[in-house]
C-alpha positions as CSV (number, residue, x, y, z in Angstrom):
1,X,0.0,0.0,0.0
2,X,1.4,3.4,-1.1
3,X,1.3,6.2,1.5
4,X,1.0,9.8,0.5
5,X,-0.1,13.2,1.9
6,X,-2.9,15.6,1.4
7,X,-1.6,19.1,0.4
8,X,-2.6,21.4,3.2
9,X,-4.6,23.7,0.8
10,X,-6.4,25.8,3.3
11,X,-3.5,26.4,5.6
12,X,-0.3,26.7,3.5
13,X,-0.9,30.2,2.3
14,X,0.3,31.7,-1.0
15,X,4.1,31.8,-0.5
16,X,5.8,29.7,-3.2
17,X,8.7,29.0,-0.9
18,X,6.3,27.4,1.6
19,X,4.9,25.3,-1.2
20,X,8.4,24.2,-2.2
21,X,9.5,23.5,1.4
22,X,6.4,21.3,2.0
23,X,6.6,19.3,-1.2
24,X,10.4,18.6,-0.9
25,X,10.0,18.0,2.8
26,X,7.4,15.3,2.5
27,X,9.3,13.7,-0.4
28,X,12.4,13.4,1.7
29,X,10.3,11.7,4.4
30,X,9.5,9.0,1.9
31,X,5.8,9.7,1.1
32,X,4.9,8.5,-2.4
33,X,2.3,10.9,-3.6
34,X,0.8,14.3,-3.0
35,X,-2.9,14.7,-3.3
36,X,-4.5,18.1,-4.0
37,X,-8.2,19.2,-3.6
38,X,-9.8,21.5,-6.2
39,X,-12.0,24.6,-5.8
40,X,-11.8,27.5,-8.3
41,X,-14.0,30.0,-6.4
42,X,-15.4,30.4,-2.9
43,X,-18.9,31.8,-2.2
44,X,-19.5,34.9,-0.2
45,X,-21.7,34.0,2.8
46,X,-22.8,37.7,3.0
47,X,-24.4,37.4,-0.4
48,X,-25.5,33.7,-0.3
49,X,-27.6,33.7,2.8
50,X,-27.7,30.5,4.7
51,X,-24.4,29.3,3.2
52,X,-23.3,26.1,4.9
53,X,-20.6,24.8,2.7
54,X,-17.2,23.8,4.3
55,X,-15.4,26.5,2.2
56,X,-16.1,30.1,1.3
57,X,-14.3,33.2,0.0
58,X,-12.0,33.2,3.0
59,X,-10.6,29.7,2.2
60,X,-7.3,29.4,0.4
61,X,-7.1,27.1,-2.6
62,X,-4.3,26.7,-5.1
63,X,-5.2,25.7,-8.7
64,X,-4.1,22.0,-9.0
65,X,-3.0,21.9,-12.6
66,X,-0.8,25.1,-12.4
67,X,0.5,24.0,-9.0
68,X,1.5,20.6,-10.5
69,X,3.5,22.3,-13.2
70,X,5.5,23.9,-10.4
71,X,5.7,20.8,-8.3
72,X,6.8,18.6,-11.2
73,X,10.0,20.6,-11.5
74,X,10.9,20.2,-7.8
75,X,9.7,16.7,-6.8
76,X,9.4,13.2,-8.2
77,X,6.4,12.2,-6.2
78,X,3.3,11.0,-7.9
79,X,0.9,14.0,-8.2
80,X,-2.8,13.3,-7.7
81,X,-5.9,15.5,-8.1
82,X,-8.3,14.4,-5.4
83,X,-10.5,15.6,-7.0
84,X,-10.8,17.9,-10.0
85,X,-14.4,19.0,-10.3
86,X,-14.6,17.8,-13.9
87,X,-18.1,18.9,-15.1
88,X,-17.4,22.6,-14.3
89,X,-14.3,22.5,-16.6
90,X,-13.9,22.3,-20.4
91,X,-13.1,18.7,-21.2
92,X,-10.6,19.3,-24.0
93,X,-8.7,21.8,-21.9
94,X,-8.5,19.3,-19.0
95,X,-7.2,16.7,-21.5
96,X,-4.5,19.1,-22.6
97,X,-3.6,20.2,-19.0
98,X,-3.5,16.6,-17.7
99,X,-1.3,15.6,-20.7
100,X,1.2,18.3,-19.8
101,X,1.3,17.3,-16.2
102,X,1.8,13.6,-17.2
103,X,4.7,14.6,-19.4
104,X,6.3,16.8,-16.8
105,X,6.0,14.1,-14.1
106,X,7.4,11.4,-16.4
107,X,4.0,9.6,-16.3
108,X,3.6,9.9,-12.5
109,X,0.2,11.5,-12.4
110,X,-3.4,10.3,-11.5
111,X,-6.4,12.4,-12.5
112,X,-9.0,12.2,-9.8
113,X,-12.4,13.6,-10.8
114,X,-15.7,14.2,-9.2
115,X,-18.9,16.2,-9.4
116,X,-18.4,18.8,-6.6
117,X,-21.2,20.3,-4.5
118,X,-21.0,24.1,-5.0
119,X,-23.6,25.6,-7.5
120,X,-22.1,29.1,-7.1
121,X,-18.8,27.8,-8.6
122,X,-20.6,26.1,-11.5
123,X,-22.5,29.3,-12.3
124,X,-19.4,31.4,-12.3
125,X,-17.7,29.0,-14.7
126,X,-20.6,28.9,-17.1
127,X,-21.5,25.2,-16.5
128,X,-24.8,23.6,-15.6
129,X,-25.0,22.2,-12.1
130,X,-28.1,20.0,-12.2
131,X,-26.9,17.5,-14.9
132,X,-23.3,17.3,-13.9
133,X,-23.5,13.5,-13.1
134,X,-24.7,12.6,-16.6
135,X,-22.2,14.9,-18.2
136,X,-19.1,13.3,-16.5
137,X,-19.7,10.1,-18.4
138,X,-19.3,11.9,-21.7
139,X,-16.3,13.8,-20.4
140,X,-14.4,10.7,-19.2
141,X,-15.1,8.9,-22.5
142,X,-13.8,11.9,-24.5
143,X,-10.7,12.4,-22.2
144,X,-9.5,8.8,-22.9
145,X,-10.0,9.2,-26.6
146,X,-8.1,12.4,-26.8
147,X,-5.2,10.7,-24.9
148,X,-5.1,7.6,-27.1
149,X,-6.1,8.7,-30.6
150,X,-4.4,11.0,-33.1
151,X,-7.6,12.4,-34.5
152,X,-10.9,12.4,-32.6
153,X,-14.4,12.8,-33.8
154,X,-16.9,12.6,-31.0
155,X,-20.5,13.8,-31.0
156,X,-21.9,13.0,-27.6
157,X,-24.8,14.3,-25.6
158,X,-22.8,17.2,-24.1
159,X,-19.4,17.0,-25.8
160,X,-18.5,17.6,-29.5
161,X,-15.1,17.3,-31.1
162,X,-14.8,17.0,-34.9
163,X,-11.5,15.8,-36.4
164,X,-9.2,17.2,-33.8
165,X,-6.4,15.9,-31.6
166,X,-3.7,17.0,-29.1
167,X,0.1,16.9,-29.2
168,X,2.3,16.2,-27.5
169,X,0.6,13.0,-26.3
170,X,0.7,11.9,-22.7
171,X,3.2,9.2,-21.5
172,X,0.4,7.2,-19.9
173,X,-2.1,6.4,-22.7
174,X,-4.6,6.8,-21.1
175,X,-3.9,8.7,-17.9
176,X,-5.5,6.9,-15.0
177,X,-8.8,8.4,-14.0
178,X,-10.0,7.9,-10.4
179,X,-13.4,8.9,-9.1
180,X,-14.5,10.5,-5.9
181,X,-17.9,8.9,-5.1
182,X,-20.4,8.5,-2.2
183,X,-24.0,8.2,-3.6
184,X,-25.1,5.0,-5.1
185,X,-25.4,6.5,-8.6
186,X,-21.9,8.0,-8.3
187,X,-20.5,4.7,-7.1
188,X,-22.1,2.8,-10.0
189,X,-20.4,5.3,-12.4
190,X,-17.1,4.7,-10.8
191,X,-17.5,1.0,-11.3
192,X,-18.4,1.6,-14.9
193,X,-15.6,4.0,-15.7
194,X,-12.9,4.5,-13.1
195,X,-9.4,3.1,-12.8
196,X,-9.7,3.6,-9.0
197,X,-11.8,5.5,-6.4
198,X,-11.6,7.6,-3.3
199,X,-14.1,6.3,-0.7
200,X,-16.0,8.8,1.4
201,X,-16.5,6.4,4.3
202,X,-13.9,4.7,6.6
203,X,-13.4,1.0,6.8
204,X,-16.5,-0.7,8.1
205,X,-20.0,-1.5,6.9
206,X,-20.5,1.7,4.9
207,X,-17.2,1.1,3.0
208,X,-18.2,-2.5,2.4
209,X,-21.5,-1.5,0.9
210,X,-19.9,1.2,-1.3
211,X,-17.3,-1.3,-2.6
212,X,-20.0,-3.9,-3.3
213,X,-21.9,-1.3,-5.4
214,X,-18.7,-0.4,-7.3
215,X,-17.6,-4.0,-7.9
216,X,-21.1,-5.1,-9.0
217,X,-21.2,-2.2,-11.5
218,X,-17.7,-3.0,-12.8
219,X,-18.8,-6.7,-13.4
220,X,-22.0,-5.5,-15.2
221,X,-19.8,-3.5,-17.6
222,X,-17.4,-6.4,-18.3
223,X,-14.6,-5.0,-16.1
224,X,-12.4,-6.7,-13.5
225,X,-13.4,-5.3,-10.1
226,X,-10.1,-6.5,-8.6
227,X,-8.2,-4.2,-11.0
228,X,-9.7,-1.0,-9.4
229,X,-7.5,0.9,-7.0
230,X,-8.8,2.3,-3.8
231,X,-7.3,5.2,-1.8
232,X,-8.3,5.8,1.8
233,X,-7.7,9.0,3.8
234,X,-6.7,9.4,7.4
235,X,-6.5,12.6,9.4
236,X,-3.9,13.6,12.0
237,X,-5.3,14.8,15.3
238,X,-3.3,15.9,18.3
239,X,-2.5,13.2,20.8
240,X,0.0,11.0,19.0
241,X,0.3,8.6,16.1
242,X,-1.3,5.5,17.6
243,X,-4.8,6.2,16.4
244,X,-3.6,7.3,12.9
245,X,-1.4,4.1,12.6
246,X,-4.4,2.0,13.6
247,X,-6.6,3.7,10.9
248,X,-3.9,3.1,8.2
249,X,-3.8,-0.6,9.2
250,X,-7.6,-0.7,8.9
251,X,-7.3,0.7,5.4
252,X,-4.7,-1.8,4.5
253,X,-6.8,-4.6,5.9
254,X,-9.7,-3.3,3.8
255,X,-7.7,-3.7,0.6
256,X,-6.7,-0.1,-0.1
257,X,-3.9,0.3,-2.6
258,X,-3.2,3.8,-1.4
259,X,-3.8,5.9,1.6
260,X,-3.1,9.7,2.1
261,X,-2.5,11.5,5.4
262,X,-4.3,14.8,6.0
263,X,-2.9,17.2,8.5
264,X,-5.4,20.1,7.9
265,X,-7.7,21.1,10.8
266,X,-5.2,20.1,13.5
267,X,-4.0,23.6,14.4
268,X,-0.5,22.9,13.2
269,X,0.1,26.5,12.2
270,X,3.1,26.9,9.9
271,X,4.4,24.7,7.2
272,X,7.0,23.6,9.6
273,X,4.3,22.4,11.9
274,X,2.9,20.2,9.2
275,X,6.3,18.9,8.3
276,X,7.2,18.1,11.9
277,X,4.0,16.2,12.4
278,X,4.4,14.3,9.1
279,X,7.9,13.3,10.2
280,X,6.4,11.7,13.2
281,X,3.8,10.0,11.1
282,X,6.4,8.7,8.6
283,X,8.4,7.2,11.5
284,X,5.4,5.6,13.1
285,X,4.3,4.1,9.8
286,X,7.8,2.9,8.8
287,X,7.9,5.0,5.7
288,X,11.4,4.7,4.2
289,X,13.0,8.1,3.7
290,X,14.0,8.9,0.2
291,X,17.2,10.8,0.8
292,X,16.4,12.9,-2.3
293,X,18.2,16.3,-1.9
294,X,16.3,19.5,-2.1
295,X,16.8,21.7,-5.2
């Protein structure tokens, strides 16, 4: 099982030196991948009365694709979007951006996608919120064709490309697409289309039910359920590494291929606080340090 980290989006600030220090620091500790959340815009609660979303205009978010262009030059870790809100973005442009990241990372990139929950963001980006679930099927189909075919003609329900292609081509053909999913409908789509998935429930009955839905859907569509990756997430909380280590072991027992460690929300303050905590986590989990020099 590969162990990575969740980029501390909401707490790292906008200093590129801090971003560099974090990425190179966690790589030296031996973590295998860096997972980044996506939000383009935050809503203003003063305008959107009754707003109860977890993020708003006061929440810091870096743009994953641009960030990955920077990170690809300073680290060799796998870079993972966890997730990109695909239906609020132009599919062909995502295909081009993902290709560029795949090239810059030497084929060490996973494109995690999902539907999102913020209609304010969709509106600002000129995309329909209500049919986003149906549209993502078209989008994923088109992405894979753009990554594997020289010239693409695709006339779908919501996507249209006539005799066009992109160069340079990605190293991974196609780039792995992972789904974030929680509802039954979304889980079935993941079984139908995804190379892997990000569960929204911890190991236990809810995870077992979600996995059953995904695996059944994969079988229905002639896919091998055992080939799907699964990435769990564990969160650091003050009080030591024992509980976190236990959670990681539970994910491993549940068959996870990957797990990522989230340090946001633990009042760690500076980037140094995140790194010091992750150093303790790496030691507790027996993560082998890479010895890669900073640069």
